[in-house]
Structures are given as C-alpha cells and as structure tokens.
LUMPANU-937878 format. One record per atom (N, C-alpha, C): residue number from 1; residue in one letter; atom name; x, y, z. Coordinates in steps of 0.05 Angstrom, whole numbers, plus 32768, in hexadecimal, padded with zeros to 4 digits. Layout:
> NUM,A,CA,X,Y,Z
...
//
This chain:
> 1,M,N,784C,7E98,7D17
> 1,M,CA,784C,7EB5,7D13
> 1,M,C,7858,7EC3,7D2B
> 2,E,N,7854,7EB8,7D43
> 2,E,CA,785E,7EC4,7D5B
> 2,E,C,787C,7EC7,7D5A
> 3,D,N,788A,7EB3,7D4F
> 3,D,CA,78A7,7EB4,7D4E
> 3,D,C,78B1,7ECB,7D3C
> 4,G,N,78A3,7ED0,7D26
> 4,G,CA,78AA,7EE6,7D14
> 4,G,C,78A8,7F01,7D22
> 5,G,N,7894,7F04,7D33
> 5,G,CA,7891,7F1D,7D42
> 5,G,C,78A7,7F21,7D56
> 6,Q,N,78AF,7F0C,7D63
> 6,Q,CA,78C5,7F0D,7D77
> 6,Q,C,78E0,7F13,7D69
> 7,I,N,78E4,7F07,7D53
> 7,I,CA,78FD,7F0C,7D44
> 7,I,C,78FE,7F29,7D3B
> 8,L,N,78E8,7F34,7D31
> 8,L,CA,78E7,7F50,7D29
> 8,L,C,78EC,7F62,7D41
> 9,Q,N,78E0,7F5C,7D58
> 9,Q,CA,78E5,7F6C,7D70
> 9,Q,C,7903,7F6C,7D78
> 10,Q,N,790F,7F55,7D77
> 10,Q,CA,792B,7F53,7D7E
> 10,Q,C,793D,7F62,7D6A
> 11,V,N,7937,7F60,7D50
> 11,V,CA,7946,7F6F,7D3C
> 11,V,C,7943,7F8D,7D40
> 12,L,N,792A,7F96,7D46
> 12,L,CA,7925,7FB2,7D4C
> 12,L,C,7934,7FBB,7D65
> 13,F,N,7934,7FAB,7D79
> 13,F,CA,7941,7FB1,7D92
> 13,F,C,795F,7FB5,7D8E
> 14,F,N,796C,7FA2,7D80
> 14,F,CA,7989,7FA4,7D7B
> 14,F,C,798F,7FBB,7D68
> 15,G,N,797D,7FC1,7D55
> 15,G,CA,7981,7FD7,7D43
> 15,G,C,7980,7FF1,7D53
> 16,L,N,796D,7FF4,7D65
> 16,L,CA,796B,800C,7D76
> 16,L,C,7983,800E,7D89
> 17,L,N,798D,7FF7,7D92
> 17,L,CA,79A4,7FF7,7DA4
> 17,L,C,79BD,8001,7D95
> 18,I,N,79C1,7FF7,7D7C
> 18,I,CA,79D7,8000,7D6C
> 18,I,C,79D5,801E,7D65
> 19,L,N,79BD,8027,7D5F
> 19,L,CA,79B9,8043,7D59
> 19,L,C,79BF,8055,7D71
> 20,G,N,79B6,804C,7D89
> 20,G,CA,79BB,805A,7DA1
> 20,G,C,79D9,805C,7DA7
> 21,L,N,79E7,8045,7DA3
> 21,L,CA,7A04,8045,7DA7
> 21,L,C,7A12,8058,7D95
> 22,Y,N,7A09,8059,7D7C
> 22,Y,CA,7A15,806C,7D68
> 22,Y,C,7A10,8089,7D71
> 23,L,N,79F8,808F,7D78
> 23,L,CA,79F1,80AB,7D80
> 23,L,C,79FE,80B4,7D99
> 24,L,N,7A02,80A1,7DAC
> 24,L,CA,7A0E,80A9,7DC6
> 24,L,C,7A2C,80A6,7DC8
> 25,A,N,7A38,8096,7DB7
> 25,A,CA,7A55,8091,7DBA
> 25,A,C,7A65,8098,7DA0
> 26,V,N,7A5D,808C,7D8A
> 26,V,CA,7A6E,808F,7D72
> 26,V,C,7A6C,80AB,7D66
> 27,R,N,7A55,80B6,7D64
> 27,R,CA,7A52,80D0,7D57
> 27,R,C,7A60,80E6,7D67
> 28,P,N,7A5C,80E8,7D81
> 28,P,CA,7A6A,80FD,7D90
> 28,P,C,7A89,80FA,7D8F
> 29,Q,N,7A92,80E1,7D8F
> 29,Q,CA,7AAF,80DC,7D8E
> 29,Q,C,7ABA,80E5,7D73
> 30,R,N,7AAB,80E1,7D5E
> 30,R,CA,7AB4,80EA,7D43
> 30,R,C,7AB6,8109,7D43
> 31,A,N,7AA2,8116,7D4F
> 31,A,CA,7AA2,8133,7D50
> 31,A,C,7ABA,813E,7D5F
> 32,R,N,7AC0,8131,7D76
> 32,R,CA,7AD7,8139,7D86
> 32,R,C,7AF1,8135,7D76
> 33,A,N,7AF3,811F,7D68
> 33,A,CA,7B0B,8119,7D58
> 33,A,C,7B0F,812E,7D42
> 34,K,N,7AF9,8136,7D35
> 34,K,CA,7AFA,814A,7D20
> 34,K,C,7B02,8165,7D2B
> 35,A,N,7AF7,816C,7D42
> 35,A,CA,7AFE,8186,7D4F
> 35,A,C,7B1C,8186,7D57
> 36,L,N,7B26,8170,7D61
> 36,L,CA,7B42,816E,7D69
> 36,L,C,7B54,816F,7D50
> 37,A,N,7B4C,8163,7D3A
> 37,A,CA,7B5B,8165,7D21
> 37,A,C,7B5D,8181,7D17
> 38,R,N,7B47,8190,7D1A
> 38,R,CA,7B46,81AD,7D12
> 38,R,C,7B5A,81BD,7D23
> 39,V,N,7B5A,81B7,7D3D
> 39,V,CA,7B6C,81C6,7D4F
> 39,V,C,7B89,81C0,7D47
> 40,R,N,7B90,81A7,7D43
> 40,R,CA,7BAB,81A0,7D3C
> 40,R,C,7BB4,81AB,7D21
> 41,A,N,7BA1,81AD,7D0E
> 41,A,CA,7BA7,81B9,7CF4
> 41,A,C,7BAB,81D7,7CF6
> 42,A,N,7B9F,81E4,7D0A
> 42,A,CA,7BA1,8201,7D0E
> 42,A,C,7BBA,8209,7D1D
> 43,V,N,7BC9,81F6,7D27
> 43,V,CA,7BE1,81FD,7D36
> 43,V,C,7BF6,8209,7D24
> 44,E,N,7C00,8220,7D2B
> 44,E,CA,7C15,822D,7D1C
> 44,E,C,7C29,823A,7D2E
> 45,V,N,7C40,8242,7D24
> 45,V,CA,7C55,824D,7D34
> 45,V,C,7C4A,8266,7D42
> 46,G,N,7C4F,8268,7D5C
> 46,G,CA,7C45,827F,7D6C
> 46,G,C,7C2B,8279,7D7A
> 47,S,N,7C1D,8263,7D73
> 47,S,CA,7C04,825C,7D80
> 47,S,C,7C09,8255,7D9D
> 48,R,N,7BF6,825C,7DAF
> 48,R,CA,7BF6,8253,7DCA
> 48,R,C,7BE5,823A,7DCB
> 49,V,N,7BF0,8224,7DD6
> 49,V,CA,7BE2,820B,7DD6
> 49,V,C,7BE2,81FE,7DF2
> 50,I,N,7BD1,81E9,7DF4
> 50,I,CA,7BD1,81D8,7E0C
> 50,I,C,7BD5,81BC,7E02
> 51,T,N,7BE7,81AD,7E10
> 51,T,CA,7BED,8191,7E08
> 51,T,C,7BDB,817E,7E18
> 52,T,N,7BDD,8165,7E11
> 52,T,CA,7BCE,8150,7E1F
> 52,T,C,7BD6,814E,7E3C
> 53,A,N,7BEE,8157,7E43
> 53,A,CA,7BF8,8157,7E5E
> 53,A,C,7BEF,8170,7E6E
> 54,G,N,7BE2,8182,7E60
> 54,G,CA,7BD8,819B,7E6D
> 54,G,C,7BED,81B1,7E6D
> 55,I,N,7C02,81AE,7E5D
> 55,I,CA,7C17,81C2,7E5C
> 55,I,C,7C0E,81D9,7E49
> 56,H,N,7C10,81F1,7E53
> 56,H,CA,7C0A,8209,7E42
> 56,H,C,7C24,8211,7E36
> 57,A,N,7C25,8215,7E1C
> 57,A,CA,7C3E,821B,7E0E
> 57,A,C,7C39,822C,7DF5
> 58,T,N,7C4F,8236,7DEA
> 58,T,CA,7C4F,8244,7DD1
> 58,T,C,7C5E,8233,7DBC
> 59,V,N,7C52,8231,7DA4
> 59,V,CA,7C5E,8222,7D8E
> 59,V,C,7C76,8232,7D83
> 60,I,N,7C8E,8226,7D83
> 60,I,CA,7CA6,8233,7D79
> 60,I,C,7CAB,822A,7D5C
> 61,T,N,7CAA,8210,7D57
> 61,T,CA,7CAD,8205,7D3C
> 61,T,C,7C9B,81ED,7D38
> 62,I,N,7C95,81E8,7D1F
> 62,I,CA,7C85,81D0,7D17
> 62,I,C,7C97,81C0,7D04
> 63,E,N,7C9C,81A7,7D0B
> 63,E,CA,7CAD,8196,7CFA
> 63,E,C,7C9E,817D,7CF4
> 64,G,N,7C8E,817D,7CDF
> 64,G,CA,7C7E,8165,7CD8
> 64,G,C,7C6A,815E,7CED
> 65,D,N,7C6D,8147,7CF9
> 65,D,CA,7C5A,813E,7D0E
> 65,D,C,7C63,8146,7D2A
> 66,E,N,7C77,8157,7D2C
> 66,E,CA,7C81,8160,7D46
> 66,E,C,7C7F,817E,7D48
> 67,V,N,7C7C,8188,7D60
> 67,V,CA,7C7D,81A5,7D66
> 67,V,C,7C91,81AA,7D7C
> 68,V,N,7C9E,81C0,7D7A
> 68,V,CA,7CB0,81C8,7D90
> 68,V,C,7CA1,81DE,7D9F
> 69,L,N,7C9D,81DA,7DB9
> 69,L,CA,7C8D,81EC,7DCA
> 69,L,C,7C9F,81F9,7DDE
> 70,E,N,7C9A,8212,7DE3
> 70,E,CA,7CA8,8221,7DF8
> 70,E,C,7C95,8222,7E10
> 71,I,N,7C9D,8215,7E26
> 71,I,CA,7C8C,8214,7E3D
> 71,I,C,7C93,8228,7E52
> 72,A,N,7CAB,8234,7E50
> 72,A,CA,7CB5,8249,7E61
> 72,A,C,7CCA,8258,7E51
> 73,P,N,7CD2,8270,7E59
> 73,P,CA,7CE7,827D,7E4A
> 73,P,C,7D00,826C,7E46
> 74,D,N,7D08,8267,7E2E
> 74,D,CA,7D1F,8257,7E27
> 74,D,C,7D1D,823A,7E2F
> 75,V,N,7D05,8230,7E34
> 75,V,CA,7D01,8213,7E3A
> 75,V,C,7CF0,8208,7E23
> 76,R,N,7CFD,81F9,7E11
> 76,R,CA,7CEF,81EE,7DFA
> 76,R,C,7CEE,81CF,7DFC
> 77,V,N,7CD7,81C5,7DF4
> 77,V,CA,7CD2,81A8,7DF5
> 77,V,C,7CC6,819F,7DDB
> 78,R,N,7CCE,8188,7DD1
> 78,R,CA,7CC3,817D,7DB8
> 78,R,C,7CAC,816A,7DBF
> 79,F,N,7C95,816E,7DB2
> 79,F,CA,7C7D,815E,7DB6
> 79,F,C,7C73,8153,7D9C
> 80,A,N,7C65,813D,7D9D
> 80,A,CA,7C56,8134,7D85
> 80,A,C,7C40,8147,7D81
> 81,R,N,7C3A,814D,7D68
> 81,R,CA,7C24,8160,7D62
> 81,R,C,7C09,8156,7D6D
> 82,L,N,7C07,813B,7D6F
> 82,L,CA,7BEE,8130,7D7A
> 82,L,C,7BEA,8137,7D98
> 83,A,N,7BFF,8140,7DA5
> 83,A,CA,7BFD,8147,7DC2
> 83,A,C,7BEF,8162,7DC6
> 84,V,N,7BEC,8172,7DB0
> 84,V,CA,7BDE,818B,7DB3
> 84,V,C,7BC0,8186,7DB2
> 85,V,N,7BB2,818F,7DC7
> 85,V,CA,7B95,818A,7DC9
> 85,V,C,7B84,81A4,7DC8
> 86,A,N,7B90,81BB,7DCC
> 86,A,CA,7B81,81D4,7DCB
> 86,A,C,7B92,81EB,7DC4
> 87,L,N,7B85,81FE,7DB6
> 87,L,CA,7B92,8218,7DB1
> 87,L,C,7B87,822C,7DC4
> 88,L,N,7B99,823D,7DCF
> 88,L,CA,7B90,8252,7DE1
> 88,L,C,7B8C,826B,7DD1
> 89,Q,N,7B77,827A,7DD7
> 89,Q,CA,7B72,8293,7DC9
> 89,Q,C,7B85,82A8,7DD4
> 90,P,N,7B91,82B8,7DC3
> 90,P,CA,7BA3,82CD,7DCD
> 90,P,C,7B92,82E1,7DDE
> 91,T,N,7B9D,82E9,7DF4
> 91,T,CA,7B8F,82FB,7E05
> 91,T,C,7B96,8317,7DFE
> 92,E,N,7B82,8328,7DFD
> 92,E,CA,7B86,8344,7DF7
> 92,E,C,7B92,8352,7E10
> 93,P,N,7BA7,8361,7E0D
> 93,P,CA,7BB2,836F,7E24
> 93,P,C,7B9E,8384,7E2E
> 94,T,N,7B99,8384,7E47
> 94,T,CA,7B86,8397,7E52
> 94,T,C,7B95,83AF,7E5C
> 95,E,N,7B89,83C6,7E57
> 95,E,CA,7B95,83DF,7E61
> 95,E,C,7B91,83E1,7E7F
> 96,P,N,7BA6,83E7,7E8D
> 96,P,CA,7BA3,83EA,7EAA
> 96,P,C,7B92,8402,7EB0
> 97,T,N,7B81,83FE,7EC3
> 97,T,CA,7B70,8414,7ECB
> 97,T,C,7B7E,8422,7EE2
> 98,G,N,7B78,843B,7EE5
> 98,G,CA,7B84,844B,7EFA
> 98,G,C,7B7A,8443,7F16
> 99,P,N,7B86,844D,7F2A
> 99,P,CA,7B7C,8446,7F45
> 99,P,C,7B5F,8450,7F49
> 100,T,N,7B50,843F,7F55
> 100,T,CA,7B35,8447,7F5A
> 100,T,C,7B32,8455,7F75
> 101,E,N,7B20,8468,7F75
> 101,E,CA,7B1C,8477,7F8E
> 101,E,C,7B0A,8466,7FA0
> 102,P,N,7B10,8465,7FB9
> 102,P,CA,7AFE,8456,7FCC
> 102,P,C,7AE3,8463,7FCC
> 103,T,N,7ACF,8453,7FCE
> 103,T,CA,7AB4,845E,7FCF
> 103,T,C,7AAD,8464,7FEC
> 104,K,N,7A9E,847A,7FEE
> 104,K,CA,7A95,8482,8009
> 104,K,C,7A7C,8472,8010
> 105,P,N,7A7A,846A,8029
> 105,P,CA,7A61,845C,8031
> 105,P,C,7A4A,8470,802F
> 106,T,N,7A34,8465,8027
> 106,T,CA,7A1C,8477,8024
> 106,T,C,7A10,847C,803F
> 107,E,N,7A06,8494,8042
> 107,E,CA,79F8,849C,805A
> 107,E,C,79DC,848F,805A
> 108,P,N,79D3,8483,806F
> 108,P,CA,79B8,8479,8070
> 108,P,C,79A4,8490,806D
> 109,T,N,798F,848C,805E
> 109,T,CA,797A,84A1,805C
> 109,T,C,7965,849C,8071
> 110,G,N,7953,84AE,8073
> 110,G,CA,793F,84AC,8087
> 110,G,C,792E,8492,8085
> 111,G,N,792B,8488,806D
> 111,G,CA,791B,8470,806A
> 111,G,C,7929,8456,8072
> 112,D,N,7944,8458,8075
> 112,D,CA,7953,8440,807B
> 112,D,C,7954,843A,8099
> 113,R,N,794B,844C,80AA
> 113,R,CA,794E,8449,80C6
> 113,R,C,7938,8438,80D2
//
C-alpha cells in the first residue's frame, strides 16, 4: 500500500508542476500573442506605429502581408506586417499658452522670523 501512496504523490506533484508551468508561461504568452494580433489587425493607412526595431513610423500603404512605412519625410521603407508591434495614439495638439508672468517672492510674515 505504501507504493500506491508514493505513486499518487508523484502524479500529484507532476500534475501541479504542469499546472504551474501553464499558469506562469503558456497562458500569459497566449494573451500577449492575442494582443499583438489585435494590434496588427488594427493597422490601417495613416496609423502611427512602432516596429520590432523600435522605429516610429506612419503607415503609407498596406499590401497583403507587407506595409510601407514613412519613417521621415519622403523616406519610405517596406516592412513585413509582422514587424509592427504597437500602435501609437494620436496626440492632441495643445494650444500654446501665453507667456507667464514671473511670480514675486513672498514677503516673510512676522511668524516666519
């Protein structure tokens, strides 16, 4: 009977080990892959993107599994669509604020001395 208990312990140990591996490695990797697939599906002409090389660019055209990116004015490069890893949110132009007046130093009051 002792052998049956040891076998059960070993099976439980390996079962917990496999469950831990799934929870710590496989599941998060699947979530990252799904998120990356959503990003790549959302790429459209005019989108600001970041590539695997860290290049920030604007999508000019999409041709099947390839995208043409503009990385500088009139500098266009063809990339595999899989090279796109992030979409940049368009930034809202901020209205410039007028010049600020310098603040005057405050006079110490009687309690500050």
